[in-house]
C-alpha positions, 0 to 999 in steps of 0.5 A, spaced: 960 686 229 959 686 235 952 692 237 956 696 243 957 703 243 965 703 244 966 699 238 960 702 234 965 709 236 972 706 233 969 703 227 965 709 224 973 713 226 975 709 222 970 709 216 968 717 216 973 722 213 975 727 219 970 732 219 964 728 219 966 722 225 968 731 228 962 734 227 959 728 229 962 726 236 965 733 239 962 738 243 962 746 243 970 749 245 974 745 248 970 738 249 968 738 256 961 738 257 961 732 252 967 728 258 962 731 263 955 727 261 958 720 261 963 722 267 956 723 270 955 715 269 962 713 274 960 717 280 954 711 281 955 705 282 948 700 282 947 696 288 943 690 288 937 686 292 937 679 292 932 673 292 927 677 288 923 673 283 925 676 275 922 670 272 918 675 268 922 681 267 918 688 264 921 694 260 914 697 258 912 704 259 908 709 257 910 716 254 905 722 253 900 716 253 903 713 247 907 704 249 914 703 249 916 696 249 922 700 252 924 706 256 929 708 250 927 713 244 932 715 239 934 723 239 931 729 235 939 728 230 939 732 223 943 730 216 944 723 217 944 723 209 951 725 211 952 717 213 948 713 209 944 714 205 937 710 209 938 716 212 933 718 219 928 712 216 934 707 219 933 709 226 925 710 225 924 702 222 928 700 227 924 703 234 918 701 231 921 694 231 923 694 238 917 699 239 922 705 243 920 711 241 923 717 236 924 724 236 924 726 229 929 732 228 928 738 224 933 739 220 934 732 218 935 728 212 928 725 211 921 728 211 917 729 218 912 726 213 917 720 212 919 719 218 913 718 221 910 713 215 916 709 217 917 709 225 913 709 231 908 710 234 911 713 240 913 719 236 915 727 238 917 732 232 922 737 235 922 744 233 926 750 233 923 757 233 925 759 227 925 768 226 919 767 220 913 765 225 911 762 218 915 756 217 914 755 225 906 755 223 907 751 218 912 745 221 907 744 227 900 744 222 904 738 218 906 734 225 901 735 226 897 732 221 902 727 219 900 724 227 906 726 231 904 726 238 909 731 241 911 738 239 919 737 242 922 745 242 929 746 243 930 752 249 937 750 249 939 754 242 939 762 242 945 762 238 949 756 236 955 753 241 964 755 239 963 749 234 970 750 234 971 743 232 968 743 226 972 750 224 978 746 225 976 740 220 973 745 215 967 740 215 961 743 210 956 738 208 955 736 201 950 740 197 945 735 196 944 735 202 938 738 205 934 739 210 928 737 208 924 739 212 924 746 210 923 745 203 918 749 203 921 755 204 928 757 202 933 754 207 932 748 206 940 748 203 946 750 208 950 755 205 956 752 202 961 755 205 969 752 206 971 753 213 967 751 217 961 755 219 956 753 215 951 751 220 953 755 225 951 762 218 943 757 218 943 758 226 944 766 226 940 766 219 934 763 222 933 761 228 930 767 233 935 768 240 929 772 244 925 766 244 920 766 251 915 764 255 911 768 251 913 765 244 912 759 248 904 760 249 903 764 241 906 756 239 901 753 246 895 756 242 896 753 235 899 747 236 893 741 238 899 736 240 901 737 247 908 740 247 915 739 251 921 742 252 928 740 251 933 743 254 932 744 261 937 743 266 935 748 271 930 747 277 928 754 277 925 753 269 923 747 270 918 748 276 916 754 271 914 749 265 910 746 268 906 752 272 906 754 263 902 747 261 908 744 259 906 736 257 914 734 259 921 736 260 927 733 257 933 735 260 939 736 256 944 740 254 946 739 246 949 733 247 955 739 250 954 741 243 953 748 246 956 751 252 964 749 253 964 746 262 955 746 261 952 742 267 952 734 266 945 732 264 945 727 269 948 731 274 942 736 273 936 731 272 935 730 281 933 738 281 929 737 276 925 732 278 924 734 285 921 739 282 916 737 278 914 733 283 912 727 278 906 732 275 910 731 268 914 725 265 922 728 264 928 724 260 935 724 261 938 726 253 946 725 254 951 719 255 948 715 255 952 707 251 949 702 255 944 699 259 946 701 267 947 708 265 939 707 264 938 703 270 942 710 273 937 714 269 931 711 272 933 710 279 934 718 279 926 719 276 927 719 269 921 716 266 925 715 259 932 717 257 935 717 250 940 716 247 944 719 241 950 718 237 951 710 239 945 710 233 950 715 229 955 710 230 952 704 228 949 707 222 956 709 219 959 703 221 955 698 218 948 702 215 941 701 219 941 692 220 947 695 225 943 700 228 938 695 228 942 690 233 945 696 237 938 696 240 937 691 240 942 689 245 940 695 249 934 692 250 936 686 252 941 688 256 936 692 260 932 686 261 938 683 264 941 689 268 934 689 271 934 681 274 941 682 277 940 689 280 933 684 282 928 689 279 922 686 277 920 694 274 921 698 272 918 702 278 922 698 282 928 702 279 929 708 284 934 711 289 936 706 294 939 701 288 944 708 287 951 709 291 955 715 289 961 715 289 965 722 293 971 722 296 971 720 301 967 714 301 961 712 298 955 715 299 948 713 300 941 715 295 
């Protein structure tokens, strides 16, 4: 099987039942934000330079002082064991082999310690802030002890979005699937209901909709790890995060799973980049499928990107080997893309290589 996102999606849909496929690929409401994340890339064209020496191309960068062989991180996604017994270790192993980064999810079906053991040096732990602060403090302590480089706090989920596709398909995880990071608490097992609301019930019972900047300060005081915010779309929030000592931002709309008709992450990216003024790294999350997508995001100011759904499709369609094959091809194609663009280094990607396609004609960025 060819390791391209479009082929992986088709292959995954063929082997997954409707409910699991919908859980992976679906979005909030009618799914317009999922579509918008992809459509935003189509509004840009790449404009190559010629006669540049691209015999040697470097994709290396760093993220919070940890090296990356390419500006790619695996997005935090939970319950991988619904797709393959190896679960999150498949993407962690592939990332380590290729020198990429991993953001391990609170909701993973493997523990954060296991993912750290098998994963790369560049690793963040994605943390939901629960009502029960003792659980939050425990997870933060475990992440630091396991050698994670940052806590990546999800801030776009005060409540769960309208996951109507899960209700239509009556998605309910198998009882054997647990959120292993929470085995010390009563929240490790999702409620077993058959109406598609298991995840929503868990979120409603555990997450804190009153989370504010003050709570982030509480976490900053208790963890030695730098804190990254995931789910920032507004430039005023980005600027406030820098003032609050936040170490990085992930421009994300939760893969389109929280708010229908939400701004696409690529649309939000330039304003966020401008607002932080280079003070902290900015990661683009949402809609990335192939190397030209990555080039566009980097040209708009992203330090790196995350990849999400294609990793899950690969895991479902072909297991760990196909996850590795997809990511390896993504890295190869990114190198090839930079060569064709006449950009031997990542820093050569700027808004000058982009043409924005608008109604009435193209606009140079």
